[in-house]
N, C-alpha and C positions, 0 to 999 in steps of 0.2 A: 666557243662560239655562241653568239649572240641568236637566240631563237625569236627575237621580235622581229615584226614586219612594219614598217622599215626597221632595218639593223639599227642597233644604237651606236651612237659614234666611238671610234675606237679610242684608247686611252691617250693616244698620242695627238687626237684633233685638239682643235681650240674649243671646241663645243661639247669636250667630253664630259661636263658637267649634265648635260641633258640627256645622258643614258639613264635607263629606268634603275629605281633602287631595287634590290633584291633582298636586303637586310638592313634593316634600321634599329640602332639603339639611341634613342633620343637621351636615354637616363645617363648614357655615357658620352654623347657628343658626337657619334658618327653613324655614319650609312655606307653600306657595300653597294657599288653601282654595279650595273650587269657587263661592264667593260673592265671590271676587275678593280677600280679607283675606289679608294678609301675616302669619303668627303667627310671632314670636320666641321662642326657647327660654327667654327670661327672661320670657315672657307678656306683653310688648310686643305692639301690634298698629299695623300701617298699613293703613288702610282705603282702597278703593278712591277714593275722593272726596279722598284726601292727607291726612285727617283722623288724628290719632295718638291711641291707648290707650296710657296710659303701664303700666309693668308693674304688675300686680297679682296677686303671690303670694297664696294663702291665708295663709301665714305674716305677708306684710306687713301684711296686714287686721287680722290679731289683735294685731299690735304696736299700729297706728296706735289701735284701739279700745281699749286700755287705758288 
């Protein structure tokens, strides 16, 4: 459970990336968030249940929307 007040967003929430970083390894390109999400520097994510969120940089969204 998240010890922060207010509690960090759950891993299933749309704003899951807003959770606090509890371990950061910029030399390896990833960070572990309080909600168990592993966030990669390319904006991809590995969820605690093993699910994967593909990289979703804002610039990629603008290109795909055009």
